[in-house]
C-alpha positions as CSV (number, residue, x, y, z in Angstrom):
1,X,46.3,17.5,51.7
2,X,44.3,20.7,51.6
3,X,46.5,22.1,48.9
4,X,45.8,19.0,46.7
5,X,42.1,19.4,47.3
6,X,42.2,23.1,46.3
7,X,44.3,22.3,43.2
8,X,41.8,19.6,42.1
9,X,38.9,22.1,42.6
10,X,40.8,24.7,40.4
11,X,41.4,22.0,37.7
12,X,37.8,21.0,37.9
13,X,36.6,24.6,37.5
14,X,39.0,25.2,34.6
15,X,37.7,22.1,32.8
16,X,34.1,23.2,33.4
17,X,34.9,26.6,31.9
18,X,36.5,25.0,28.9
19,X,33.4,22.8,28.4
20,X,31.1,25.8,28.7
21,X,33.1,27.7,26.1
22,X,33.0,24.8,23.7
23,X,29.2,24.4,24.1
24,X,28.7,28.1,23.6
25,X,30.8,28.0,20.4
26,X,28.9,25.0,19.1
27,X,25.6,26.7,19.9
28,X,26.6,29.8,17.9
29,X,27.7,27.7,15.0
30,X,24.4,25.8,15.1
31,X,22.4,29.0,15.2
32,X,24.3,30.5,12.3
33,X,23.9,27.3,10.2
34,X,20.2,27.2,10.9
35,X,19.7,30.8,9.9
36,X,21.7,30.4,6.7
37,X,19.8,27.3,5.7
38,X,16.4,28.9,6.5
39,X,17.4,31.9,4.4
40,X,18.3,29.6,1.5
41,X,15.1,27.6,1.9
42,X,13.0,30.8,1.8
43,X,14.9,31.9,-1.3
44,X,14.2,28.6,-3.0
45,X,10.5,28.7,-2.1
46,X,10.3,32.3,-3.4
47,X,11.9,31.2,-6.7
48,X,9.4,28.3,-7.0
49,X,6.4,30.6,-6.4
50,X,7.7,32.9,-9.1
51,X,8.0,30.0,-11.4
52,X,4.4,28.9,-10.6
53,X,3.2,32.4,-11.7
54,X,5.3,32.2,-14.8
55,X,4.0,28.8,-15.8
56,X,1.6,30.4,-18.3
57,X,4.5,32.0,-20.0
58,X,6.2,28.6,-20.2
59,X,3.3,27.4,-22.4
60,X,4.1,30.3,-24.7
61,X,7.8,29.3,-24.7
62,X,9.2,32.3,-22.8
63,X,11.3,30.9,-20.0
64,X,14.8,32.0,-20.8
65,X,15.8,33.2,-17.3
66,X,14.1,30.6,-15.2
67,X,15.3,29.7,-11.7
68,X,13.4,26.4,-11.9
69,X,13.3,23.1,-13.7
70,X,10.0,22.4,-15.3
71,X,8.7,18.9,-16.1
72,X,5.4,18.1,-17.7
73,X,3.8,15.2,-15.8
74,X,0.7,15.0,-18.1
75,X,-2.9,15.9,-17.6
76,X,-2.0,19.5,-17.1
77,X,0.2,18.7,-14.1
78,X,3.7,20.1,-13.9
79,X,6.6,19.4,-11.6
80,X,8.6,22.5,-10.7
81,X,11.9,22.1,-9.0
82,X,14.2,24.9,-7.8
83,X,17.7,25.0,-9.0
84,X,18.9,26.4,-5.7
85,X,20.0,24.2,-2.8
86,X,18.2,23.2,-0.6
87,X,15.7,22.3,-3.3
88,X,12.0,22.7,-3.2
89,X,9.8,20.7,-5.5
90,X,6.1,21.3,-6.2
91,X,3.4,19.7,-8.3
92,X,1.1,22.2,-9.9
93,X,-2.2,21.7,-11.8
94,X,-2.7,24.3,-14.6
95,X,-6.3,24.9,-15.5
96,X,-6.3,24.9,-19.3
97,X,-9.2,27.3,-19.6
98,X,-8.0,30.1,-17.2
99,X,-4.2,29.4,-17.2
100,X,-4.2,29.6,-13.5
101,X,-1.8,27.3,-11.5
102,X,-3.0,25.5,-8.3
103,X,-0.3,23.9,-6.1
104,X,-1.1,20.2,-5.4
105,X,1.8,19.4,-3.0
106,X,5.4,20.4,-2.2
107,X,8.4,18.8,-0.7
108,X,12.0,19.7,0.1
109,X,14.5,17.7,-1.9
110,X,17.8,16.5,-0.5
111,X,21.0,15.3,-2.1
């Protein structure tokens, strides 16, 4: 009887250790995924910021190596979307007198 009880405790402990290993592995995968996604998001945001600054050159027709997709929304408002995933999309107002861009809003785009 005692032997059966000891064996059941050993099996219970081994199952607990297996569950802890599985949870640790899942936590590490989650952390790595979050870090990679955050890095990609920062990269997309940086590309959009660069495209905002280059919007004046867009009016002159010089956007050959752009990391963004530009769309004229009318009334000096532009939609700038990053080509990278996850995507970042911003609406920018360009002052026609000073050629300065002012961000109106932004959002993260999902597929």
